[in-house]
C-alpha positions as CSV (number, residue, x, y, z in Angstrom):
1,M,40.8,147.5,-173.1
2,P,43.4,145.3,-174.9
3,T,41.7,142.1,-177.3
4,L,42.1,139.5,-175.2
5,E,40.9,141.0,-171.6
6,V,37.3,142.5,-173.5
7,V,36.9,138.5,-174.3
8,A,38.2,137.2,-171.2
9,E,36.3,139.4,-168.7
10,P,33.3,137.3,-168.5
11,C,34.9,134.4,-166.9
12,L,37.3,136.7,-164.6
13,A,33.2,138.1,-163.5
14,V,32.7,134.9,-162.6
15,G,35.9,134.4,-160.7
16,M,37.5,132.2,-163.0
17,D,41.1,131.8,-162.2
18,R,42.6,134.7,-164.9
19,A,44.9,131.8,-166.9
20,E,41.9,129.9,-167.5
21,A,40.4,132.1,-168.4
22,E,43.1,134.0,-170.9
23,A,43.5,130.5,-171.7
24,R,39.7,130.3,-173.1
25,A,39.8,133.3,-174.6
26,R,43.3,132.7,-177.3
27,S,41.8,129.7,-177.8
28,L,38.1,131.6,-179.5
29,L,40.3,134.3,-180.7
30,T,42.3,131.9,-182.7
31,R,39.6,130.0,-183.4
32,L,38.1,132.4,-185.2
33,R,41.0,134.0,-186.2
34,I,41.4,137.4,-185.3
35,P,45.6,137.4,-185.1
36,E,47.5,136.9,-181.9
37,A,48.9,140.7,-183.0
38,L,45.6,142.3,-182.6
39,W,45.4,140.6,-178.4
40,G,46.8,143.3,-177.5
41,L,45.1,146.2,-179.3
42,S,41.8,147.2,-178.5
43,P,39.0,145.6,-180.3
44,L,37.3,149.6,-181.5
45,T,40.6,149.6,-184.0
46,F,39.9,146.6,-185.1
47,S,37.8,145.6,-188.9
48,G,33.6,144.6,-188.9
49,G,34.6,141.7,-189.5
50,E,37.0,141.6,-187.0
51,Q,34.4,142.9,-184.3
52,Q,31.9,140.8,-184.9
53,R,33.9,137.5,-184.3
54,V,35.9,139.1,-181.1
55,N,31.5,139.8,-180.2
56,I,31.7,135.9,-180.9
57,A,34.2,134.8,-178.5
58,R,33.2,137.8,-176.1
59,G,30.3,136.2,-176.2
60,F,31.3,131.5,-176.4
61,T,33.9,132.6,-173.5
62,H,32.1,131.5,-170.9
63,D,29.8,128.1,-170.4
64,Y,26.6,130.0,-170.2
65,P,23.8,127.8,-170.4
66,A,21.7,130.3,-172.6
67,R,23.0,132.0,-175.9
68,L,20.9,135.2,-177.8
69,L,22.1,135.6,-181.0
70,D,21.6,138.6,-183.4
71,E,22.5,137.3,-187.0
72,P,26.1,136.0,-185.8
73,T,27.6,135.6,-189.2
74,A,26.0,138.3,-191.3
75,S,28.8,140.2,-193.4
76,L,31.9,137.2,-192.1
77,D,32.9,135.5,-195.0
78,E,32.5,131.8,-196.2
79,A,35.1,130.4,-193.9
80,N,34.9,132.4,-190.6
81,R,30.7,131.6,-191.2
82,E,31.7,128.2,-190.8
83,T,33.5,128.4,-187.3
84,V,30.9,130.9,-186.2
85,L,28.3,128.5,-186.6
86,Q,30.6,125.0,-185.6
87,V,31.5,127.3,-182.0
88,I,27.3,127.8,-182.4
89,E,27.0,123.8,-182.9
90,K,29.8,122.9,-180.1
91,A,28.1,124.7,-177.3
92,K,24.1,123.0,-178.6
93,A,25.3,119.7,-178.3
94,R,26.8,120.0,-174.7
95,G,23.2,121.4,-173.9
96,V,22.9,125.4,-174.1
97,A,19.5,127.2,-175.2
98,I,20.2,129.2,-178.0
99,V,17.4,131.6,-179.2
100,G,19.1,133.0,-183.3
101,I,17.7,135.4,-185.5
102,F,18.8,134.0,-189.0
103,H,18.0,135.4,-192.4
104,D,20.0,132.6,-194.1
105,R,18.2,130.1,-194.5
106,A,20.7,127.1,-194.6
107,E,22.2,128.7,-191.6
108,R,19.0,128.2,-189.3
109,V,18.0,124.7,-191.1
110,R,21.9,124.0,-189.4
111,V,21.6,125.4,-186.3
112,A,18.0,125.6,-185.9
113,D,16.1,122.6,-183.7
114,R,12.4,124.3,-184.4
115,E,11.6,127.8,-185.6
116,V,9.4,130.3,-185.9
117,D,8.5,132.8,-189.0
118,V,8.2,136.1,-187.2
119,S,7.2,137.9,-190.5
120,R,3.5,135.7,-190.0
121,F,3.0,138.1,-187.2
122,T,0.7,140.7,-187.0
123,P,0.2,144.0,-184.3
124,S,-2.1,143.5,-182.1
125,P,-4.7,147.2,-182.4
126,T,-4.8,147.3,-178.3
127,W,-0.6,147.4,-178.7
128,G,0.5,150.8,-178.6
129,P,2.2,153.4,-176.1
130,V,1.1,153.4,-172.4
C-alpha cells in the first residue's frame, strides 16, 4: 500500500472525504520530512526512522481524542525529534489526551502534565499465571 494511503487510511475509515484525508496526510508527511518521491511507495521499503515518522503521521492524521505513544522520538535525529514533539504539543493544545513512554527526561518535562515512574512498581506476590 502506498505511504500516502497508509497515512490517510484512519481518516478514510471514519468516512472523511478522500481529498481531505489525503490533504491531511500530505501535510503531515511534509512536516515530518518524508520526501514526496516516497509517498507512492510502500513504507515497508523505508529506513527505520522513515517508518517511524510515517507511523507518527498516521497516528496524528485523524483527530482522535487520545493517543498512546511508545517512545515516539526514539532513534530520530534532532530535527525530526523536534518536529514530532511539536506535533505532540499541537495535539495536546487541542485537548488530546496523551499517554506516553518517554525515556528522555527533557522530552518528558516538555510534554507531560503528570509523570509516573514505573520503575518504582513491584509485582504483587499474587501476580502470575492464572
